N, C-alpha and C positions, 0 to 999 in steps of 0.2 A: 485577464486572469480568470480561470474558472472559480466558482464559488461553492462552498459547502452547502449541501442540501438541494442543489440544482442538478439537472441532467448534465452528465459529463459530455464535453464536446465530442460529437461523432467524428470519426475519421475512417478513411480507407487508406491502407498503406501496404507497401511491399516489404516483406520480411524474409528472414532466412528460412521460414517455413512456407513461403508463398504469400499471396495477398490475403490480408485479413481486414475486417472492419469491426469497430467496437460493438456494433449492434448484433454481430454474430453471437455474442456472449449473453445478450439480454435474455432474462428468464431462465438462464442455464447456469451461469457461474458468477462468482465474484471475480473482479479483475484487480490485479496490482500492476499498474503501469509505472515503470521507473526509467529515468534517464541517466545516462552517464556521459562524461565529457568527451571521451574519444576512445577508439579502439587502440590496442597496442600501448596502453599506458599502465603504469604500475598499480595505482590504487584501483582503477577499474578492473584490472585483471584479478586482483584479490577479491573484489566484490562478486564478480561473475563466478569465481570458484566457490565462494561462500553461498550464493544463491543456488547454484547447481547442486551442491552437496545436500542441501535441505529441501530440494525441490519436492520429494515425496511428501513432506509436511504440508506444502501448499496444496498438493493434490488431495490429501486427506481432508482439507478444509474446503474443497471444491473451489479452489482459486486458480485462475489462469494468470500466469506470470508473463509479462511482456516487457522486454527491454527496448531502449531507443538511444541512438546517438546520431549526431549529424555526420554520418559516414555512409559510404555506399554499401550495397549488399555484398559486393566482392570483398571489401575490406572486412566486413563482419565475418564472412565465411573464412577468410584467411586467419583472422584472429581466433575464431572458435577452434579452428584446426590446430593453431599454435598452443592454445590452452590445453587441448587434449594431449598433444605431444609432450609439452613441457611440464604440465602440472598433473597430468593423468586424470583430468576431470572433463567429462562430456557435458556440454551445455544443452539442456533438453528443451528450453523454451525459445519462442521466436524473438528475434531482435529486429526492430523496425529500422529500415534504411531511410533516413530523413534528410537527404542532401539539400532539399529545397526548404527545409525548416518549417514545413507546413504544420506538422503535428506539434513540434516543439513550440511554435508560436501560439497555437491554439491553447496550449496548456501553460504558457508562461514559463517554460523551462529555460529560456535564455534570459539571463540577468546581465544587462549590459555593463554594470560596474564590475562584474566578475570576468565576463568574456562575451564578445559579440559573435564568436564563431563556434562556441562549444556550449552544450547544455549543462546546467548545474545538476547536482544530484537530487532530483525531485522524485517523490513517490506519491502516487495517487491511488486511493482505495475506492473502488467503484463497486456498488452492490448489484445484485442481479436485476434490479429495476433500472439500472443505468444511471443511478444517482451517485454523485461524488460525496462520499461520506467522511473522508479525512485526507489530508495531504501533509507531507513533510518535505522541507527543503534543507539541503546541506550544501556547504561550499565545495568547490572543486577539490580542496585539500583534505577533506574529512570523509573517510570511508564509513559506510553505513553499518549499523549493528543489526544484522539480519534477525536475531531473536526478537528485537523490538518490533520489527515489521510483522512477524508472526503474532506477537502479543497484541498488536493493534487489531489484526484480523480477528483474533479470538474475542477481544473485547467488543468489537462491532457486531460480531455474530451473536454474542450473548445479549447485547443491547437489542438487537433485532428480534431475537426469539422470545426473550423474557420481559422485555420492556423495563429494564432496570439500568442503572448506571454502574460504572466500575470506579472504585476509589484509586487514589494515587498508589503506584507500585503494584497494582492488581496483577495477579497471575491466575491462570485457570485453576479452579478449585478453591480460590479464596472467596470470602464473603463479598456480596455485592450490595449496592445501595438501593433501597426502596425509594421511589420518587418522593420528593418532599410534598407536604400538603399544599394545596393551592387555594383553599378557602378556610375561613375561621372554623367552620364545622369540622373539616378534615383535621385541622390542627388540634381541636379539642378531643377528637377521637384518638389521635396519636398520643396525646398526653396521658391517656388511660393505660397505655401499654407499659408494662413493667418487664424489662428484659435487659440483660447485659449488652445486647446488641443495639439498644437505643441509647445513643450518646446524648442526644437532646431532641427536642420535638421535630427538628428538621433533618436530623441525621439518624437514620435507622438502617442497620445492616441486616442481612439475612444470608443463609445458605441457599444455594439453588437446589 
């Protein structure tokens, strides 16, 4: 299993857009790598339509979106064609063909208690340094909420740029959290602050 804060496992893979490798994106883009159980399945079809409809939002955030399932390239292509014909949605991002499960195994996408032949619904957030910053796993039966994936990217990018944390239910434009004091001297300085945004000495909010 990959671990947060460590380099994301490198891979070279065939996709619907040709061969790609993870390091192609290093120093250039964030990457959201997500797996789905199988082509031509109902929940996955709704997810691909949802990801595709908001794809411009990923582009605005300098994010490369990459899909994966344990299916062949020809299966991916036929399914993408079907999505376009039946739902009127063009899939703009590459989808990895992972019949040998090499990439899925690297990222722990196969959860044997769920299925030994299909990847679960995993999402991996990789920064431009190639470091794994966040990951989310869903069971095969639960479709993802795409706005939450965009929200996580927004939070990670704010964390990276401003060195702050984001509170529960944070949305872009909300107040952020100033890092808590790490020494007694810092705590005493924090106690001098008088502001509605200071809830206690270790919880101080601010606007960006």
